[in-house]
C-alpha positions as CSV (number, residue, x, y, z in Angstrom):
1,M,20.1,6.0,17.8
2,N,18.1,8.8,19.4
3,I,14.7,8.1,21.1
4,E,12.7,9.7,18.3
5,I,14.1,7.4,15.6
6,Y,14.0,4.4,17.9
7,T,10.2,5.0,18.2
8,V,9.9,5.1,14.4
9,V,12.0,1.9,14.0
10,N,10.0,0.1,16.6
11,T,6.7,1.0,14.9
12,A,8.0,-0.1,11.5
13,H,9.0,-3.5,12.9
14,N,5.5,-3.8,14.5
15,L,3.9,-3.1,11.1
16,M,6.1,-5.8,9.6
17,T,4.9,-8.5,12.2
18,H,5.3,-11.9,10.6
19,G,2.1,-13.2,9.0
20,K,0.4,-9.8,9.0
21,G,0.0,-7.1,6.3
22,I,-1.4,-3.5,5.9
23,L,-4.9,-2.7,4.8
24,A,-4.9,0.3,2.4
25,A,-8.2,2.0,3.1
26,D,-7.0,5.4,1.9
27,E,-9.1,5.7,-1.3
28,S,-9.6,9.3,-2.4
29,F,-13.1,10.6,-2.9
30,S,-12.9,9.9,-6.7
31,T,-11.6,6.4,-6.3
32,I,-14.1,5.3,-3.7
33,A,-16.9,6.9,-5.7
34,K,-15.9,4.7,-8.7
35,R,-15.9,1.6,-6.5
36,F,-19.3,2.5,-5.0
37,K,-20.8,3.2,-8.4
38,K,-20.0,-0.4,-9.5
39,V,-22.3,-1.6,-6.8
40,N,-24.9,1.1,-7.4
41,L,-24.1,3.2,-4.3
42,D,-23.8,6.9,-3.9
43,S,-20.5,8.0,-2.3
44,T,-21.8,10.0,0.7
45,P,-19.8,10.8,3.9
46,E,-22.1,8.6,6.0
47,L,-21.9,5.6,3.6
48,R,-18.2,5.9,3.5
49,R,-18.1,6.0,7.3
50,V,-20.3,2.9,7.6
51,Y,-18.3,1.1,5.0
52,R,-15.0,1.8,6.8
53,E,-16.5,0.9,10.2
54,M,-17.6,-2.4,8.7
55,L,-14.0,-3.2,7.7
56,F,-12.4,-1.9,10.9
57,T,-14.7,-3.9,13.2
58,A,-14.5,-7.2,11.3
59,P,-13.9,-10.1,13.8
60,D,-10.3,-11.3,14.0
61,L,-9.0,-8.5,11.8
62,E,-6.0,-8.0,14.2
63,R,-4.9,-11.6,13.4
64,Y,-4.0,-10.7,9.8
65,I,-3.7,-6.9,9.7
66,S,-1.0,-4.9,11.5
67,G,-1.9,-1.4,10.3
68,V,-4.5,0.5,8.3
69,I,-3.8,3.4,6.0
70,M,-6.6,5.9,6.2
71,F,-7.7,8.9,4.1
72,D,-7.9,12.4,5.7
73,E,-11.7,12.2,6.0
74,T,-11.5,8.7,7.6
75,I,-9.1,9.5,10.4
76,R,-11.5,12.3,11.5
77,Q,-14.5,10.0,11.5
78,R,-16.0,8.0,14.4
79,S,-17.7,4.7,14.8
80,S,-21.4,4.4,15.4
81,Q,-20.5,4.2,19.1
82,G,-18.7,7.6,18.9
83,V,-15.1,6.2,19.0
84,P,-12.6,7.8,16.7
85,F,-11.4,5.3,14.1
86,A,-7.8,5.7,15.1
87,T,-8.7,4.8,18.7
88,L,-10.9,1.9,17.6
89,L,-8.0,0.4,15.6
90,R,-5.4,1.1,18.3
91,E,-7.6,-0.7,20.9
92,R,-7.5,-3.7,18.7
93,G,-3.7,-3.7,18.4
94,I,-3.8,-2.3,14.9
95,I,-1.6,0.7,14.1
96,P,-3.4,3.7,12.5
97,G,-1.8,5.3,9.4
98,I,-2.6,8.1,7.0
99,K,-2.1,8.9,3.4
100,V,-0.4,12.4,3.2
101,D,0.1,13.1,-0.5
102,L,-2.5,15.2,-2.3
103,G,-2.7,13.2,-5.5
104,T,-1.2,13.5,-8.9
105,K,-0.9,16.5,-11.2
106,P,0.4,16.8,-14.8
107,L,4.1,17.3,-14.9
108,P,4.8,20.7,-16.5
109,F,6.1,20.3,-20.1
110,F,5.7,16.5,-19.9
111,P,2.0,16.1,-20.7
112,Q,1.9,12.3,-20.6
113,E,3.5,12.1,-17.1
114,K,2.4,13.1,-13.5
115,F,4.0,14.1,-10.3
116,T,2.6,13.9,-6.8
117,A,1.7,17.0,-4.9
118,G,1.5,17.6,-1.1
119,L,4.8,18.9,0.2
120,D,3.5,22.4,0.9
121,G,2.4,22.5,4.5
122,L,3.3,18.9,5.1
123,E,5.2,19.5,8.3
124,E,2.1,21.0,9.9
125,R,-0.2,18.3,8.6
126,L,2.1,15.6,10.0
127,T,2.0,17.1,13.4
128,E,-1.8,17.2,13.3
129,Y,-2.1,13.6,12.0
130,R,0.1,12.4,14.9
131,E,-2.2,14.2,17.3
132,L,-5.1,12.4,15.7
133,G,-3.5,9.1,16.4
134,A,-1.5,8.2,13.2
135,R,1.8,6.5,13.7
136,F,2.7,5.9,10.0
137,T,2.2,7.7,6.7
138,K,2.1,6.9,3.0
139,W,3.0,8.8,-0.2
140,R,2.4,7.4,-3.7
141,A,4.2,8.3,-6.9
142,V,3.0,6.9,-10.2
143,F,4.9,6.1,-13.4
144,K,3.5,5.0,-16.7
145,I,5.5,2.9,-19.2
146,G,5.3,4.1,-22.8
147,D,7.5,4.7,-25.8
148,T,9.3,7.6,-24.1
149,T,8.1,7.2,-20.5
150,P,8.9,7.3,-17.7
151,S,11.4,10.1,-18.4
152,I,14.3,10.7,-16.2
153,E,12.8,14.1,-15.4
154,C,9.6,12.5,-14.1
155,I,11.5,10.0,-12.1
156,K,13.7,12.6,-10.5
157,A,10.8,14.9,-9.7
158,N,8.8,12.2,-8.0
159,I,11.8,10.7,-6.1
160,A,12.7,14.1,-4.8
161,A,9.2,14.4,-3.3
162,L,9.2,10.9,-1.9
163,V,12.6,11.4,-0.2
164,R,11.5,14.8,1.3
165,Y,8.3,13.3,2.5
166,A,10.1,10.3,4.1
167,A,12.5,12.6,5.9
168,L,9.7,14.9,7.2
169,S,7.7,11.9,8.4
170,Q,10.6,10.5,10.4
171,Q,11.2,13.9,11.8
172,A,7.6,13.9,13.1
173,Q,8.1,10.4,14.6
174,L,6.0,8.7,11.9
175,V,7.0,5.7,9.8
176,P,7.0,6.6,6.1
177,I,5.7,4.1,3.6
178,V,7.3,5.0,0.3
179,E,5.3,3.9,-2.7
180,P,6.8,4.2,-6.2
181,E,4.2,2.5,-8.5
182,I,4.6,1.5,-12.1
183,L,1.0,1.4,-13.4
184,M,-0.3,-1.7,-15.1
185,E,-2.0,0.4,-17.7
186,G,-0.3,-0.1,-21.1
187,S,0.9,-2.8,-23.5
188,H,4.5,-3.1,-22.0
189,D,6.0,-6.5,-21.3
190,M,7.5,-7.8,-18.1
191,E,11.0,-7.0,-19.2
192,S,10.1,-3.3,-19.5
193,C,8.4,-3.3,-16.1
194,E,11.5,-4.9,-14.6
195,Y,13.9,-2.4,-16.2
196,H,12.0,0.7,-15.2
197,T,11.3,-0.6,-11.6
198,R,15.1,-1.2,-11.3
199,R,15.8,2.4,-12.6
200,I,13.4,3.9,-10.1
201,C,14.3,1.9,-7.1
202,S,18.1,2.4,-7.6
203,L,17.8,6.1,-7.8
204,L,15.3,6.2,-4.9
205,F,17.6,4.4,-2.4
206,N,20.6,6.4,-3.5
207,E,18.7,9.6,-2.6
208,L,17.2,8.2,0.6
209,V,20.7,7.5,1.8
210,N,22.0,10.9,0.7
211,N,19.2,12.6,2.6
212,R,19.9,10.6,5.8
213,V,16.6,8.9,5.9
214,V,16.8,6.0,8.4
215,L,16.2,2.9,6.3
216,E,15.4,0.7,9.4
217,G,12.4,2.9,10.0
218,L,11.1,2.9,6.4
219,I,8.7,0.5,4.5
220,L,8.8,0.2,0.7
221,K,5.5,-0.3,-1.1
222,P,6.4,-1.3,-4.7
223,N,4.6,-2.8,-7.6
224,M,5.2,-6.4,-8.5
225,I,6.9,-7.1,-11.9
226,L,4.0,-7.6,-14.2
227,P,3.2,-7.2,-17.9
228,G,0.9,-4.4,-18.8
229,K,-2.9,-5.0,-18.9
230,N,-3.0,-4.7,-22.7
231,S,0.2,-6.7,-23.3
232,E,-0.1,-10.0,-25.2
233,Q,2.4,-11.5,-22.9
234,S,1.2,-13.9,-20.2
235,A,3.2,-14.6,-17.0
236,G,2.7,-17.2,-14.3
237,A,3.1,-16.5,-10.6
238,D,6.5,-18.2,-10.4
239,E,7.9,-16.0,-13.3
240,I,6.4,-12.9,-11.6
241,G,7.9,-13.9,-8.2
242,A,11.3,-14.5,-9.6
243,A,11.5,-11.2,-11.5
244,T,10.2,-9.3,-8.5
245,V,12.7,-10.8,-6.1
246,R,15.5,-10.2,-8.7
247,V,14.7,-6.5,-8.8
248,L,14.5,-6.2,-5.0
249,N,17.9,-8.0,-4.5
250,R,19.5,-5.6,-7.0
251,T,18.1,-2.3,-5.8
252,V,16.7,-2.4,-2.2
253,A,19.1,-1.8,0.7
254,P,19.1,-4.7,3.2
255,A,18.6,-2.3,6.1
256,V,15.0,-1.5,5.0
257,C,12.6,-2.7,7.6
258,G,10.2,-4.4,5.2
259,I,8.4,-4.5,1.8
260,A,4.6,-4.4,1.5
261,F,3.4,-4.9,-2.0
262,L,0.5,-3.1,-3.6
263,S,-2.0,-5.1,-5.6
264,G,-2.0,-2.6,-8.4
265,G,-5.2,-3.5,-10.2
266,Q,-4.7,-7.3,-10.0
267,S,-7.6,-9.6,-9.0
268,S,-7.8,-10.7,-5.4
269,V,-6.6,-14.2,-6.3
270,S,-3.9,-13.1,-8.7
271,A,-2.4,-10.7,-6.2
272,T,-2.4,-13.4,-3.5
273,E,-0.9,-16.0,-5.8
274,N,1.9,-13.7,-6.9
275,L,2.7,-12.6,-3.3
276,N,3.0,-16.2,-2.3
277,A,5.4,-16.8,-5.2
278,I,7.4,-13.8,-4.2
279,N,7.8,-15.2,-0.7
280,S,8.6,-18.7,-2.0
281,M,11.3,-17.2,-4.2
282,G,12.6,-14.7,-1.6
283,K,13.0,-17.0,1.4
284,S,16.6,-15.8,1.9
285,S,15.7,-12.1,1.5
286,P,16.7,-9.8,4.4
287,W,13.2,-8.2,4.5
288,S,9.7,-9.2,5.4
289,L,7.7,-9.5,2.2
290,T,4.1,-8.8,2.9
291,F,1.0,-7.0,1.5
292,S,-0.6,-3.5,1.6
293,F,-3.6,-4.3,-0.5
294,S,-6.7,-2.1,-1.2
295,R,-9.0,-3.5,-3.9
296,A,-7.6,-7.1,-3.6
297,L,-8.9,-7.2,0.0
298,Q,-12.0,-5.0,-0.4
299,E,-13.6,-5.9,-3.8
300,Q,-15.4,-9.0,-2.5
301,P,-16.8,-7.6,0.8
302,L,-17.9,-4.4,-1.1
303,S,-19.8,-6.6,-3.6
304,V,-21.5,-8.5,-0.8
305,W,-22.4,-5.5,1.3
306,R,-23.8,-3.1,-1.3
307,G,-24.9,-0.7,1.4
308,R,-27.2,-3.3,3.1
309,E,-27.1,-3.4,6.9
310,E,-28.3,-7.0,6.9
311,K,-25.2,-8.0,4.8
312,I,-22.6,-6.6,7.1
313,K,-21.6,-9.8,8.8
314,E,-21.4,-11.7,5.5
315,A,-19.3,-8.9,4.0
316,Q,-17.0,-9.0,7.0
317,S,-16.6,-12.7,6.6
318,A,-15.6,-12.2,3.0
319,F,-13.1,-9.5,4.0
320,I,-11.5,-11.6,6.7
321,Y,-11.3,-14.5,4.3
322,R,-9.3,-12.4,1.8
323,A,-7.1,-11.1,4.6
324,R,-6.4,-14.7,5.8
325,C,-5.4,-15.7,2.3
326,A,-3.1,-12.7,2.0
327,S,-1.6,-13.5,5.4
328,A,-0.9,-17.1,4.3
329,A,0.8,-15.7,1.1
330,S,3.0,-13.4,3.2
331,S,4.5,-16.5,4.7
332,G,4.6,-18.5,1.5
333,N,1.9,-20.8,2.8
334,Y,-1.0,-20.0,0.4
335,S,-2.4,-22.6,-1.9
336,S,-5.4,-22.8,-4.3
337,A,-7.0,-25.2,-1.9
338,L,-7.8,-22.2,0.3
339,E,-9.9,-20.8,-2.5
340,E,-11.8,-24.1,-2.8
341,H,-12.7,-24.2,0.9
342,K,-14.0,-20.8,1.7
């Protein structure tokens, strides 16, 4: 193993430190604007900076969080003390990361489906992000379950981009987080989610191997196996955990460094309960099974903060509480008693 790849593998293992997860703070301008609007805030550059600083400076964050995925704007911002956010995180022992895809666009001739853009100029952007302090990256592809979707054409287009991104990231000495997400939107049942997740992950790992991506230096960020939001089917955490572990065992190469689940629109408590069940069911799995949550960690602190300086400490406490619960779930040690004794 050459020194460049050794560096990537070492970083990946540090991100997968037992009992820790990854904070996804890489919301696009449109996504964070929607979240701010829910608490009656305008999404200005300064408010976004203050909000991210509130999260990144929360006491004890490094006990539960190994890395933070940032947005392009965020990695260029500084704290109120003039410290670049990447430096601030690194000084706390937290690894800075960056979202490098440029969002989704309609897939030509497949109007109900999307592909993720961002490969053009990616090599140059990766070099710049490493200079700015990033040590890992993330690329998200989305798939929607419908009567005829996801099509094989959509799957192949998005996997080709995910694989090329992963290879370019490792070439730039950055750990790629590969995120194939089946959206919760829709009325599909768990069986459909399991089937399509298996289709996507099987093809994904076949192509990663064919393109010589080093799996030991890669992190998978998948969806959990869930029924659609509009489905009449209900599923308990144990059922979700069993189905999710079953798919992983059938599709994910044992060499992969770790798996960090997205919360995918679940509530904070549901995402935590389901992650705990996954760890309980997957104790013999060859990978670390942790979290890379966004809304499931941030929804409560944002609701407390609402742009008020006097609420920062209270909001930070709410944030760290959710991170502590997710940390416990990543070890299979979460219980509802934690929710009762906040």
